[in-house]
N, C-alpha and C positions, 0 to 999 in steps of 0.2 A: 485731601490727602488719603492715600491708601497704603496700608502696611500689612506685611506678613511678619509674624513674630517667630523669632528663633530662640530656642531654649535648649541648652545641652546639645548644641550642634544639630538640632532637628527642628523642623517646622512645627510650631505649637499652636497656630491659629492665625487669625487675621482681624483687622478692624480698620475703621476710618479715623481712629484716634490712636496716638502713641500709647503703648503699654508702659505704665510707670514702674513696673516691677524691675528692680535692678538686675535680675538674672535673665531678663529678656532683651534681645537685640531687636530693634525695630528696623525692618528693611522696607524702604519706600518702593512701591511698585506702581505700574500704570493701572488705570481703571480696568483695562482689558484683562490684564493678568489677575488682578484682584477678583473680578467677576468670574473668570475662568476657574480660579482657585476655589471660590465659593461653590461653584457648580460641581466640581470634582477635585477634592484636595489631594488626590493621588497624582494629579497631572504634573505637579512641580515638586522639586526637592531642593534642599540646601546643599551646595557642593563644597561648603567650607568658606566660600567668599561671596557667593551670589545665589539668587533664586534662578534655577534653570528648569527647563522641561525635563521630566523624568524619562531617561532613555529606556527604562523598563516598564513604562506606563501600560502598554498593552498586556504584558505578562502579569503585572500587578492586578489589573482589572480582571483578567481571566481567573487568576487565583482567588480573588475575592468573590467572584460569581460562583466559582466551584464550591467555595466554603459556604456561601449563602444557600446554594441548592442542597448541599450535604446536610445542612441544619434544618431543612424543611421537615415537618413531621406529619404523620397521620396515625390513626389508631391501628392496632394490629388487625382488628376486624376489617377496617377499610382496606388494608393491604391484602388481606385474604380475598376480599371481593374484587380487587383489581386483578389479582391472579386468576380468579374464576372468570372474570369478564374478558380476560385475555385468551381464554380457550381451555384452560385446565378444568377438569371435573373436580367436584368436592372430594371424591374418592382418591383421585390422583394427588390432590393437595394434602389429604390426610396421610397418604403413603409417603409423600415427600417429607412431611414434617416428622413422621416417625423414623425415617431413615437419616434425618439431619437434626440430631438432638440439640446442637448449639443454636441453630436457627430457631427451632421450636422454643427453646428456653428463652431466647431474646423476645419472641413474640408473646410468650405467656407471662413474662415477669415485668414487662414495661407497659405503662399506660399508653405511651406514644412511641412510635418507631421513627428513627431518623433515616432520611434518604441515604446518607453516607454509610450507615450501618448495613442497610439492605444491599447497597452497591458492593460492599466488601465480600458478599457471598456470590456475586455474579460470575458467570452467567448462571441463572437459575433454570434448570431443566426440570420441568414438572409435566410428566406425561409427554405429549407431543408439543407442548408449549415451552418456548425458551424466552425468558425475560432478559433483555439487554439493558445496559446502563441508560441508553436513550429512552427506552420504554419506561423504566423506573423513574427517571427524572421527570418525564412528562406527566406520569401519574401523580407524583408528589406536587408538581406545579398546578395541576388541575385541582387536586384536593385542597390546595391553598389558595384557590381562586385566581391563579395567574394565567390560566389557559382555558380554552373551551374543551369540553369533554371529548373523548375518543373511545372507540371500542366498547361502548356501553358504560364506561366509567364516568360518573357525573360528579361535579363539584357540589358541595353542600350549599 
């Protein structure tokens, strides 16, 4: 037997035994649905009467991936090296930081910089170099060991 648990009108988990908590409704599902739910619990929702495929599944996945990427971090020094490896000179970087005090403050007061914070300042034009969201996301994924290095940026 395979169950998905409903509590407060939302899916709250799954199991191969009934949940005995009186606040939980046990919905029996097929092994296929159960295994699919375990693989990705955003795939299904409770519509008030049954477990159904989430019609917004692709959007939910996209939003969660965007949130995950926005929460990737690197040190401020790593970010400066990414900018330099993208083509900006250290003098251009210094000039950019001096003319953008909020960005400079975030780099100098935080141990780690979040990808989402950097993206909030995009596009970053530093000398002849323009950093785009795609470039920044890729650099953060590289620094976090998710991708192979590009443009001289190397993962630790």
